[in-house]
Every structure is written in C-alpha cells, then in structure tokens.
C-alpha positions in Angstrom: 0.1 0.2 0.0 1.3 3.1 -0.9 1.2 6.4 1.7 -1.7 8.5 1.1 0.5 11.7 1.8 2.5 11.1 -1.4 -0.2 11.7 -4.1 -0.2 15.2 -4.2 3.5 15.4 -3.9 3.3 13.2 -7.1 0.8 15.6 -8.8 3.3 18.6 -8.0 6.1 16.6 -9.4 4.2 16.0 -12.5 3.5 19.7 -13.0 6.8 20.8 -11.9 8.2 18.6 -15.1 5.6 20.3 -17.1 6.9 23.7 -16.0 10.5 22.6 -16.9 9.8 21.6 -20.2 7.9 25.0 -20.9 10.6 26.9 -19.4 13.0 25.5 -21.8 10.9 26.1 -24.7 10.5 30.0 -23.6 14.4 30.1 -23.0 14.7 28.9 -26.6 12.3 31.5 -27.8 14.1 34.1 -25.4 17.4 33.2 -26.9 16.2 33.3 -30.5 14.6 36.7 -30.3 16.4 38.6 -27.3 20.0 36.9 -26.9 21.3 35.4 -23.8 19.2 35.8 -20.9 20.3 37.7 -18.0 22.4 35.6 -15.2 19.9 36.5 -12.8 17.6 33.9 -14.7 19.7 31.0 -12.2 17.6 32.5 -9.0 14.4 31.7 -10.6 14.6 28.3 -8.4 14.8 30.5 -5.3 11.9 32.3 -6.4 9.6 29.3 -7.1 10.6 27.2 -4.1 8.1 28.9 -1.5 5.2 28.7 -4.3 6.1 24.9 -4.5 5.9 24.7 -0.7 2.6 27.0 -0.6 0.9 24.6 -3.6 2.2 21.8 -1.7 0.5 22.7 1.6 -2.6 23.8 -0.1 -2.7 20.2 -2.1 -2.8 18.3 1.0 -5.4 20.4 2.5 -7.8 20.3 -0.5 -7.1 16.7 -0.8 -8.3 16.0 2.4 -11.4 18.7 2.2 -12.4 16.8 -1.1 -12.8 13.7 0.7 -15.9 15.3 2.7 -16.7 17.9 0.3 -17.3 16.7 -3.2 -17.6 20.2 -5.0 -13.9 21.4 -3.7 -12.4 19.8 -7.1 -15.2 21.7 -9.1 -14.3 24.9 -7.2 -10.3 24.9 -7.8 -11.0 26.2 -11.4 -12.7 29.2 -10.5 -10.2 30.0 -7.8 -7.4 29.8 -10.2 -9.2 32.0 -12.6 -9.7 34.5 -9.9 -6.0 34.3 -8.5 -5.1 34.8 -12.0 -6.7 38.3 -12.4 -5.6 39.2 -9.0 -2.1 39.1 -10.1 0.0 40.6 -12.4 0.3 38.0 -14.8 -1.6 39.7 -17.8 -0.6 43.3 -16.9 2.3 45.0 -15.0 1.1 46.3 -11.5 2.3 49.7 -12.3 -0.6 49.9 -14.8 -2.8 49.8 -11.9 -3.8 53.2 -9.9 -1.8 53.5 -6.8 -4.9 53.0 -4.4 -5.5 49.7 -6.2 -2.0 48.0 -5.8 -2.4 47.2 -2.1 -5.4 45.0 -3.1 -2.9 43.1 -5.5 -0.6 42.2 -2.4 -3.6 39.8 -1.4 -2.8 37.4 -4.1 -0.2 34.6 -3.1 1.0 34.9 -6.8 2.2 38.7 -6.9 5.1 38.4 -5.3 6.3 35.2 -7.5 5.0 36.8 -10.7 7.1 40.2 -10.1 10.1 38.2 -8.8 10.0 36.0 -11.8 9.9 38.9 -14.4 12.7 40.4 -12.3 15.0 37.6 -12.9 14.0 36.3 -15.9 13.4 39.5 -18.0 14.5 42.6 -16.3 17.9 41.2 -14.7 16.9 42.7 -11.2 18.1 41.1 -8.2 15.5 39.7 -5.8 13.6 41.4 -2.9 15.3 39.0 -0.5 13.2 40.6 2.6 9.9 39.9 0.7 10.8 36.6 -0.4 12.0 35.5 3.2 8.6 36.5 4.7 6.9 34.6 1.7 9.1 31.5 2.6 8.2 31.5 6.3 4.5 31.7 5.2 4.6 29.1 2.7 6.7 26.8 5.3 3.4 27.5 7.5 1.1 26.8 4.9 2.9 23.5 4.0 3.4 22.4 7.6 -0.5 23.2 8.3 -1.7 21.5 5.3 0.3 18.1 5.9 -0.9 18.4 9.7 -4.8 19.0 8.4 -4.1 16.0 6.2 -2.5 13.6 8.7 -5.4 14.5 11.4 -8.3 14.1 8.7 -6.8 10.6 7.2 -8.0 8.4 9.8 -11.5 8.9 8.5 -11.1 8.7 4.9 -12.0 5.0 5.0 -15.3 5.9 6.6 -16.3 8.7 3.9 -15.5 6.4 1.1 
C-alpha cells in the first residue's frame, strides 16, 4: 500500500516537470529573439521554491477536504481564474492606480510573478526580505496542510 500523503507530491512533481519543459521552450524562444538571458535567471529556483511549498500545503489541505466536500474539485478552476486576474500576470502592477496596488498584494502569486519577471527578463536582483517572509508563510502553509491531512486521514475509509 502506498502512503496517501505522497499523492499530492506526485501531482506536484508532474506539474513541475511540465513547468521545466515549458521553461526550456521559453528560454529557446528568448534566446532566438532577444539573445542570452540575464545571469539572474539562475535565481529562478529560489523564487519558485516558496510557491512549491504553498502549492504542496494547499494540495494536502484540498485533498483531505475533497474527501468530505465533493464540490471542492469543481471550485478549484474558479479560484485559479480569480487568482490569475488578481495577480500581475496579464498586466504589470504599475499599470494600476496607486490605491489599487495594495489589493494586488493579497494574491499569493503577486510576489512570485513580479520576482520571476525581475530575474528572467529585467535582470533585477530579488527582494530578499519579501521572499524570506513569503518562504516563512509558505512553510507554515505546507506544515499546516500536512498536519490537517494527517489529522483527517484517519476517517478517509469511513467516508469512502
């Protein structure tokens, strides 16, 4: 029997593999049209690591919740779409009025998107303080998600 807590890790590993393939294609495109990328691109794993921890923690939480609430899986697409529009993915954060920008910081993707842009395209250094806070919060989310999963897994067989 496989341990249940490994299933979200496997799903995250699969998604990470697809990310690496897409990143490779993006780098080829970038080199063809713009030349050699900035040296700061090697900081990209540092930027993405807190996002991976957050995703893993939320995966454990949502996996256990979906055992009891069947509609959780259908709501994930809606939440993902809302998060995408609340993050500076389709537009730069400076395009918004100054009074709207603090609301953008609510999204857990905003810092990752901005830092990824900085290290991949702009060649800017990381905001180490913000990234350290994000790493601390994402570690807490991962730990709480795993703890919740372990606490609720005892009743999985009863629900099935």
